[in-house]
C-alpha positions as a Python dict, from the first residue, in 0.01 Angstrom:
ca = {
    (1, 'M'): (0, 0, 0),
    (2, 'M'): (143, 324, -103),
    (3, 'R'): (148, 610, 151),
    (4, 'K'): (9, 951, 82),
    (5, 'V'): (264, 1208, -16),
    (6, 'A'): (234, 1591, 28),
    (7, 'V'): (408, 1902, -88),
    (8, 'V'): (497, 2081, 225),
    (9, 'G'): (716, 2361, 115),
    (10, 'V'): (815, 2536, -203),
    (11, 'G'): (1080, 2774, -335),
    (12, 'H'): (1126, 2972, -659),
    (13, 'T'): (1374, 3223, -797),
    (14, 'D'): (1292, 3487, -1034),
    (15, 'F'): (1306, 3367, -1396),
    (16, 'T'): (1542, 3603, -1591),
    (17, 'A'): (1774, 3646, -1871),
    (18, 'G'): (2150, 3686, -1796),
    (19, 'S'): (2146, 3591, -1437),
    (20, 'S'): (2471, 3682, -1250),
    (21, 'K'): (2427, 3373, -1033),
    (22, 'T'): (2554, 3025, -1106),
    (23, 'Q'): (2305, 2733, -1127),
    (24, 'L'): (2439, 2606, -795),
    (25, 'E'): (2347, 2950, -636),
    (26, 'L'): (2008, 2950, -809),
    (27, 'M'): (1930, 2610, -694),
    (28, 'S'): (2059, 2657, -352),
    (29, 'E'): (1838, 2977, -315),
    (30, 'A'): (1525, 2790, -430),
    (31, 'S'): (1605, 2478, -213),
    (32, 'M'): (1653, 2688, 106),
    (33, 'D'): (1326, 2867, 58),
    (34, 'A'): (1150, 2529, 2),
    (35, 'I'): (1316, 2393, 321),
    (36, 'I'): (1251, 2696, 546),
    (37, 'S'): (884, 2715, 427),
    (38, 'S'): (855, 2353, 522),
    (39, 'N'): (946, 2443, 873),
    (40, 'L'): (1247, 2212, 837),
    (41, 'K'): (1630, 2239, 862),
    (42, 'P'): (1873, 2097, 594),
    (43, 'E'): (1959, 1806, 821),
    (44, 'D'): (1595, 1673, 802),
    (45, 'I'): (1633, 1626, 421),
    (46, 'Q'): (1687, 1248, 346),
    (47, 'A'): (1755, 1266, -26),
    (48, 'I'): (1783, 1522, -305),
    (49, 'F'): (1657, 1482, -665),
    (50, 'C'): (1759, 1763, -910),
    (51, 'G'): (1649, 1829, -1274),
    (52, 'N'): (1925, 1978, -1489),
    (53, 'V'): (1986, 1953, -1858),
    (54, 'L'): (2249, 2174, -2003),
    (55, 'G'): (2490, 2257, -1714),
    (56, 'D'): (2758, 2079, -1895),
    (57, 'F'): (2724, 2311, -2188),
    (58, 'S'): (2624, 2645, -2014),
    (59, 'E'): (2876, 2630, -1732),
    (60, 'G'): (3087, 2322, -1785),
    (61, 'Q'): (2928, 2194, -1474),
    (62, 'G'): (2772, 1844, -1508),
    (63, 'M'): (2737, 1702, -1153),
    (64, 'I'): (2549, 1979, -968),
    (65, 'Q'): (2341, 1754, -743),
    (66, 'S'): (2612, 1664, -491),
    (67, 'Y'): (2743, 2014, -480),
    (68, 'L'): (2391, 2129, -404),
    (69, 'A'): (2369, 1891, -113),
    (70, 'D'): (2683, 2012, 23),
    (71, 'N'): (2614, 2373, -39),
    (72, 'I'): (2282, 2374, 153),
    (73, 'G'): (2415, 2165, 450),
    (74, 'C'): (2236, 1837, 351),
    (75, 'F'): (2574, 1661, 397),
    (76, 'N'): (2628, 1315, 256),
    (77, 'V'): (2263, 1260, 162),
    (78, 'P'): (2198, 1071, -155),
    (79, 'A'): (2161, 1332, -448),
    (80, 'S'): (2065, 1230, -799),
    (81, 'R'): (2045, 1429, -1126),
    (82, 'F'): (1747, 1381, -1363),
    (83, 'E'): (1765, 1462, -1734),
    (84, 'G'): (1446, 1436, -1954),
    (85, 'A'): (1489, 1760, -2146),
    (86, 'C'): (1208, 2014, -2042),
    (87, 'A'): (1040, 1743, -1820),
    (88, 'S'): (1351, 1681, -1607),
    (89, 'A'): (1217, 1834, -1281),
    (90, 'T'): (869, 1683, -1324),
    (91, 'M'): (1053, 1338, -1375),
    (92, 'A'): (1233, 1405, -1059),
    (93, 'I'): (926, 1488, -864),
    (94, 'R'): (747, 1180, -991),
    (95, 'D'): (1035, 965, -883),
    (96, 'A'): (1067, 1149, -543),
    (97, 'F'): (693, 1093, -488),
    (98, 'L'): (746, 721, -555),
    (99, 'W'): (1032, 695, -313),
    (100, 'V'): (833, 868, -24),
    (101, 'A'): (520, 674, -118),
    (102, 'S'): (714, 344, -89),
    (103, 'G'): (825, 427, 262),
    (104, 'F'): (1178, 436, 186),
    (105, 'Y'): (1215, 817, 258),
    (106, 'D'): (995, 1044, 461),
    (107, 'I'): (1129, 1388, 349),
    (108, 'V'): (1288, 1470, 5),
    (109, 'L'): (1399, 1780, -156),
    (110, 'V'): (1333, 1793, -529),
    (111, 'G'): (1352, 2063, -794),
    (112, 'G'): (1555, 2185, -1091),
    (113, 'V'): (1770, 2458, -1236),
    (114, 'E'): (1894, 2592, -1571),
    (115, 'K'): (2096, 2878, -1702),
    (116, 'A'): (2013, 2858, -2066),
    (117, 'T'): (2072, 3222, -2165),
    (118, 'T'): (2447, 3203, -2072),
    (119, 'M'): (2504, 3017, -2393),
    (120, 'G'): (2356, 3275, -2626),
    (121, 'T'): (2092, 3195, -2897),
    (122, 'P'): (2299, 2985, -3153),
    (123, 'L'): (2446, 2749, -2895),
    (124, 'A'): (2134, 2731, -2673),
    (125, 'T'): (1933, 2645, -3004),
    (126, 'R'): (2191, 2378, -3104),
    (127, 'T'): (2199, 2220, -2756),
    (128, 'F'): (1825, 2219, -2732),
    (129, 'A'): (1806, 2028, -3051),
    (130, 'M'): (1992, 1750, -2899),
    (131, 'F'): (1665, 1639, -2752),
    (132, 'H'): (1534, 1545, -3083),
    (133, 'D'): (1661, 1268, -3292),
    (134, 'S'): (2012, 1371, -3372),
    (135, 'R'): (2091, 1107, -3648),
    (136, 'Y'): (1810, 1203, -3894),
    (137, 'E'): (1598, 1490, -3774),
    (138, 'Y'): (1847, 1746, -3668),
    (139, 'P'): (2046, 1723, -3988),
    (140, 'A'): (1723, 1782, -4178),
    (141, 'G'): (1674, 2109, -4003),
    (142, 'F'): (1460, 2024, -3705),
    (143, 'T'): (1504, 2247, -3403),
    (144, 'F'): (1218, 2310, -3156),
    (145, 'P'): (1061, 2592, -3356),
    (146, 'A'): (1067, 2383, -3666),
    (147, 'F'): (906, 2085, -3478),
    (148, 'F'): (615, 2291, -3356),
    (149, 'A'): (586, 2491, -3688),
    (150, 'L'): (540, 2149, -3860),
    (151, 'L'): (274, 2047, -3601),
    (152, 'T'): (89, 2387, -3669),
    (153, 'H'): (66, 2311, -4037),
    (154, 'L'): (-49, 1948, -3955),
    (155, 'Y'): (-311, 2072, -3706),
    (156, 'A'): (-460, 2322, -3956),
    (157, 'D'): (-476, 2065, -4225),
    (158, 'K'): (-597, 1773, -4012),
    (159, 'Y'): (-889, 1968, -3851),
    (160, 'N'): (-959, 2168, -4166),
    (161, 'L'): (-896, 2499, -3991),
    (162, 'P'): (-784, 2788, -4202),
    (163, 'L'): (-423, 2868, -4086),
    (164, 'E'): (-503, 3243, -4050),
    (165, 'K'): (-784, 3147, -3806),
    (166, 'L'): (-559, 2906, -3622),
    (167, 'K'): (-287, 3179, -3602),
    (168, 'E'): (-541, 3424, -3439),
    (169, 'Q'): (-630, 3148, -3169),
    (170, 'M'): (-251, 3103, -3099),
    (171, 'A'): (-214, 3474, -3065),
    (172, 'Q'): (-486, 3485, -2795),
    (173, 'V'): (-295, 3207, -2619),
    (174, 'T'): (6, 3438, -2597),
    (175, 'V'): (-200, 3733, -2502),
    (176, 'Q'): (-359, 3550, -2211),
    (177, 'S'): (-17, 3425, -2089),
    (178, 'H'): (127, 3773, -2081),
    (179, 'Q'): (-186, 3912, -1904),
    (180, 'Y'): (-124, 3672, -1614),
    (181, 'G'): (254, 3682, -1620),
    (182, 'L'): (223, 4058, -1558),
    (183, 'N'): (104, 3970, -1208),
    (184, 'N'): (362, 3702, -1135),
    (185, 'P'): (663, 3855, -951),
    (186, 'H'): (881, 3570, -1066),
    (187, 'A'): (803, 3601, -1441),
    (188, 'Q'): (1061, 3682, -1700),
    (189, 'F'): (816, 3890, -1921),
    (190, 'R'): (592, 4113, -1719),
    (191, 'K'): (425, 4304, -1999),
    (192, 'E'): (113, 4280, -2199),
    (193, 'V'): (97, 4211, -2567),
    (194, 'T'): (-179, 4235, -2824),
    (195, 'V'): (-301, 3996, -3095),
    (196, 'E'): (-165, 4244, -3350),
    (197, 'K'): (165, 4254, -3186),
    (198, 'V'): (198, 3875, -3188),
    (199, 'L'): (86, 3862, -3556),
    (200, 'N'): (337, 4123, -3659),
    (201, 'S'): (638, 3977, -3466),
    (202, 'F'): (945, 3842, -3628),
    (203, 'M'): (895, 3509, -3818),
    (204, 'V'): (1096, 3238, -3659),
    (205, 'S'): (985, 2911, -3846),
    (206, 'T'): (685, 2950, -4068),
    (207, 'P'): (414, 2996, -3938),
    (208, 'L'): (556, 3045, -3577),
    (209, 'Q'): (638, 3400, -3500),
    (210, 'L'): (866, 3529, -3218),
    (211, 'L'): (580, 3588, -2977),
    (212, 'D'): (442, 3230, -3032),
    (213, 'C'): (767, 3113, -2868),
    (214, 'C'): (883, 3085, -2508),
    (215, 'P'): (1211, 3242, -2415),
    (216, 'F'): (1545, 3092, -2289),
    (217, 'S'): (1562, 3149, -1922),
    (218, 'D'): (1766, 3134, -1613),
    (219, 'G'): (1615, 3010, -1285),
    (220, 'A'): (1532, 2748, -1020),
    (221, 'A'): (1243, 2609, -839),
    (222, 'A'): (1227, 2347, -558),
    (223, 'V'): (963, 2166, -337),
    (224, 'V'): (982, 1948, -41),
    (225, 'L'): (780, 1630, -41),
    (226, 'A'): (692, 1445, 281),
    (227, 'S'): (486, 1148, 405),
    (228, 'E'): (131, 1216, 522),
    (229, 'E'): (259, 1152, 869),
    (230, 'A'): (538, 1406, 855),
    (231, 'A'): (344, 1650, 656),
    (232, 'K'): (71, 1683, 928),
    (233, 'K'): (334, 1792, 1169),
    (234, 'L'): (492, 2053, 931),
    (235, 'T'): (204, 2235, 773),
    (236, 'D'): (-178, 2293, 818),
    (237, 'K'): (-205, 2319, 432),
    (238, 'P'): (-64, 2014, 288),
    (239, 'V'): (-114, 1960, -86),
    (240, 'Y'): (-113, 1593, -178),
    (241, 'I'): (22, 1438, -500),
    (242, 'A'): (-296, 1229, -593),
    (243, 'G'): (-171, 1084, -921),
    (244, 'V'): (123, 1059, -1146),
    (245, 'G'): (187, 950, -1505),
    (246, 'Q'): (494, 928, -1737),
    (247, 'A'): (524, 804, -2086),
    (248, 'S'): (764, 812, -2380),
    (249, 'S'): (761, 815, -2754),
    (250, 'G'): (1008, 784, -3027),
    (251, 'K'): (1148, 1051, -3262),
    (252, 'L'): (894, 1275, -3453),
    (253, 'S'): (893, 1080, -3776),
    (254, 'S'): (794, 757, -3582),
    (255, 'Q'): (489, 938, -3449),
    (256, 'Y'): (346, 1039, -3792),
    (257, 'K'): (31, 838, -3767),
    (258, 'A'): (-101, 1027, -3464),
    (259, 'L'): (41, 1383, -3528),
    (260, 'P'): (-41, 1651, -3437),
    (261, 'R'): (-152, 1453, -3136),
    (262, 'L'): (129, 1345, -2909),
    (263, 'K'): (-3, 1004, -2803),
    (264, 'A'): (237, 968, -2512),
    (265, 'R'): (50, 1259, -2349),
    (266, 'E'): (-280, 1078, -2362),
    (267, 'V'): (-113, 769, -2204),
    (268, 'S'): (63, 963, -1940),
    (269, 'V'): (-237, 1182, -1833),
    (270, 'K'): (-467, 891, -1820),
    (271, 'Q'): (-234, 713, -1571),
    (272, 'A'): (-243, 1027, -1358),
    (273, 'Y'): (-626, 1074, -1384),
    (274, 'D'): (-682, 713, -1300),
    (275, 'M'): (-445, 702, -1009),
    (276, 'A'): (-611, 1010, -868),
    (277, 'G'): (-961, 901, -940),
    (278, 'V'): (-1046, 1213, -1146),
    (279, 'K'): (-1160, 1306, -1485),
    (280, 'P'): (-1071, 1625, -1696),
    (281, 'E'): (-1383, 1806, -1588),
    (282, 'D'): (-1269, 1778, -1213),
    (283, 'I'): (-947, 1985, -1274),
    (284, 'D'): (-981, 2326, -1132),
    (285, 'V'): (-652, 2478, -1264),
    (286, 'C'): (-390, 2349, -1499),
    (287, 'E'): (-22, 2432, -1578),
    (288, 'L'): (51, 2295, -1912),
    (289, 'H'): (356, 2291, -2137),
    (290, 'D'): (331, 2602, -2361),
    (291, 'C'): (664, 2610, -2520),
    (292, 'F'): (488, 2749, -2835),
    (293, 'S'): (143, 2875, -2857),
    (294, 'I'): (28, 2584, -3070),
    (295, 'A'): (172, 2348, -2788),
    (296, 'S'): (-108, 2493, -2553),
    (297, 'I'): (-381, 2403, -2800),
    (298, 'I'): (-245, 2055, -2877),
    (299, 'A'): (-192, 1982, -2502),
    (300, 'A'): (-545, 2098, -2394),
    (301, 'E'): (-709, 1852, -2624),
    (302, 'S'): (-500, 1558, -2527),
    (303, 'L'): (-547, 1645, -2154),
    (304, 'G'): (-922, 1613, -2219),
    (305, 'F'): (-1035, 1980, -2177),
    (306, 'S'): (-1175, 1997, -2542),
    (307, 'E'): (-1264, 1805, -2842),
    (308, 'F'): (-976, 1749, -3082),
    (309, 'G'): (-949, 2040, -3328),
    (310, 'K'): (-1157, 2268, -3106),
    (311, 'A'): (-929, 2378, -2823),
    (312, 'G'): (-836, 2708, -2972),
    (313, 'E'): (-1209, 2814, -2904),
    (314, 'L'): (-1132, 2775, -2524),
    (315, 'W'): (-910, 3067, -2550),
    (316, 'E'): (-1123, 3251, -2809),
    (317, 'K'): (-1414, 3226, -2553),
    (318, 'E'): (-1191, 3306, -2244),
    (319, 'Q'): (-1267, 2966, -2101),
    (320, 'T'): (-895, 2925, -2002),
    (321, 'K'): (-906, 3240, -1788),
    (322, 'I'): (-995, 3261, -1402),
    (323, 'G'): (-1359, 3214, -1381),
    (324, 'G'): (-1368, 3002, -1701),
    (325, 'K'): (-1420, 2629, -1768),
    (326, 'I'): (-1050, 2535, -1724),
    (327, 'P'): (-804, 2808, -1596),
    (328, 'I'): (-471, 2742, -1776),
    (329, 'N'): (-127, 2881, -1711),
    (330, 'I'): (-247, 3143, -1459),
    (331, 'S'): (147, 3179, -1375),
    (332, 'G'): (190, 3323, -1731),
    (333, 'G'): (308, 2976, -1845),
    (334, 'L'): (640, 2908, -2015),
    (335, 'K'): (565, 3190, -2257),
    (336, 'S'): (567, 3476, -2007),
    (337, 'K'): (701, 3330, -1688),
    (338, 'G'): (997, 3178, -1867),
    (339, 'H'): (1132, 2832, -1943),
    (340, 'P'): (1458, 2735, -1760),
    (341, 'I'): (1424, 2383, -1889),
    (342, 'G'): (1556, 2183, -1598),
    (343, 'A'): (1343, 2390, -1357),
    (344, 'T'): (1013, 2422, -1543),
    (345, 'G'): (839, 2118, -1404),
    (346, 'A'): (921, 2230, -1040),
    (347, 'S'): (802, 2573, -1116),
    (348, 'Q'): (463, 2431, -1242),
    (349, 'V'): (424, 2217, -915),
    (350, 'Y'): (505, 2533, -718),
    (351, 'E'): (220, 2715, -900),
    (352, 'I'): (-38, 2456, -858),
    (353, 'T'): (59, 2411, -486),
    (354, 'R'): (19, 2776, -428),
    (355, 'Q'): (-313, 2790, -610),
    (356, 'L'): (-443, 2503, -406),
    (357, 'R'): (-336, 2670, -92),
    (358, 'G'): (-519, 2983, -202),
    (359, 'E'): (-205, 3200, -163),
    (360, 'L'): (-226, 3401, -489),
    (361, 'V'): (-503, 3631, -409),
    (362, 'D'): (-252, 3924, -343),
    (363, 'Q'): (-133, 3861, -701),
    (364, 'S'): (-470, 3900, -842),
    (365, 'R'): (-445, 3549, -1000),
    (366, 'Q'): (-606, 3320, -750),
    (367, 'V'): (-850, 3056, -899),
    (368, 'E'): (-1112, 3080, -639),
    (369, 'G'): (-1197, 2758, -443),
    (370, 'A'): (-925, 2551, -656),
    (371, 'K'): (-897, 2207, -490),
    (372, 'V'): (-758, 1994, -779),
    (373, 'G'): (-473, 2095, -1011),
    (374, 'L'): (-293, 1928, -1296),
    (375, 'V'): (82, 1968, -1413),
    (376, 'D'): (171, 1868, -1772),
    (377, 'T'): (540, 1881, -1893),
    (378, 'L'): (671, 1780, -2226),
    (379, 'G'): (1038, 1704, -2267),
    (380, 'G'): (1163, 1698, -2626),
    (381, 'D'): (950, 1476, -2846),
    (382, 'G'): (1004, 1185, -2625),
    (383, 'V'): (904, 1230, -2254),
    (384, 'I'): (578, 1342, -2095),
    (385, 'V'): (502, 1364, -1719),
    (386, 'N'): (169, 1451, -1562),
    (387, 'I'): (97, 1509, -1191),
    (388, 'V'): (-260, 1558, -1034),
    (389, 'L'): (-241, 1753, -700),
    (390, 'R'): (-511, 1790, -446),
    (391, 'A'): (-589, 2015, -143),
    (392, 'E'): (-766, 1851, 142),
}
């Protein structure tokens, strides 16, 4: 019988470009905030799981996890690094959940960090592309913008939606993200944009324009997971991990029969829903992986929030805003909040935890009465992780 596992504390740095801090400093900052907000001390932490993807390239620092343990006073504890592209921290949280649920650990620190902007755009673009197929697809010109540009064309074709209409829906995804990011003190871009500005921005990979794309970012986020027994002693606002899912898929060309749907997401989220005993209509707030505006639309459908080919209408009709059918990315999402790839999943869990605790009223972005939240993180074209969280 698995034990219940709660998030008892969270930490989050600002997401920025050109941070003067090292990855170790950023991760230590978020980790200490998570530990202190859990009413714990570093010596209470039994293990550390850390998501990090490009430290080898951005700083020449591969093995961050053991230095993190030492840096924050968690001396000699087991520390593991997780790499699943953009889903690294969510993978780490899923694994940490399983270790605590099994009874092996009672209190675990888990999170992620990245300093992607250090590398500059050419090197960052090249290293990000290592999370596609490097034998065939990268040499054919596939980087992440090209990947999602192709999915945009496939989506318009499959669902018989004029590209111009789809582009307007995608622009509304961006506009909403920036509206909420404006009120997130940790967000990288705190400025509103208009549909016209999105549609007039620089063309990156036809038909994706600059404001359809999330930025490179620096930052860290962390959470402390604890068994139910330990959590009840530490906080009067535990947020429980009710369900987890993870699935993988092959390179993009091997997924051709399903595209633009990413079938691994449907497998993963079903695992999480089934484990939590919920359905899509039970989700009160969702943080989904909006690396590109089209990615939001594709994800919302596979997560069960809309019929296939219709999710753009959710944003058109403002059903994804606070007060709507399914509030999505009230943090500003990857688009406005930022996307330090190793940290993103932990940031999403941080956001959902604070929503379910009712702590975002002063930021004017609280989903009133939210009790069940969903995290959705996509890593490259091969890893998807979903987590259902519940307040009790």
